[in-house]
C-alpha angles and dihedrals in degrees: 000000000000110000096225131042134167136194124198121201124189101222093194096063096023094234138112114276104236124194100024111150111231130189126196114207140175118204089348091304112123112235103173141350139193143139131259116261128233089284092052092251133130134176109206141181136010124327089261132025118210116237112277145081120314138171138208116207117199119198093222096158091061090050094054094040089056087057095047091247123138113231139181103217116061087191140001120218119196113193118197142165125243114208128198096261093101090224120155111258123217119185112188121193122203107200141194129160093263106024144029140186135193140184141177105277131194 
C-alpha cells in the first residue's frame, strides 16, 4: 500500500475534483507528483515515508481556471508531520474557490 493518499472534493458542486496537480515535498525538495483521478483521488510517494515534515501542494487555481471560475488561492499547501508509526496517511482537501479545509483522514 502506498504510504500517502489524498482525496480532493469540490464542495461547491459536491463532486470529486479531478485533474488537480499535486506535489509531495520534504524540506522544499519535490519527491513525487501526480494529478487527482476522476474520483479526486491520488496515491503519491514511496511505500514508506521517513519521519519528518512534508508538504502536499495542490494547484487549485489551475483547476478553477479550467472551469472558468474565479478563485482566491492559486495553490494550497498542506504541511504535516510523519512519525515513525508506519501508519498509512490520508490527507483530504475540501475545496471551494475562496476557502479550503483539511484534516488527517483514515
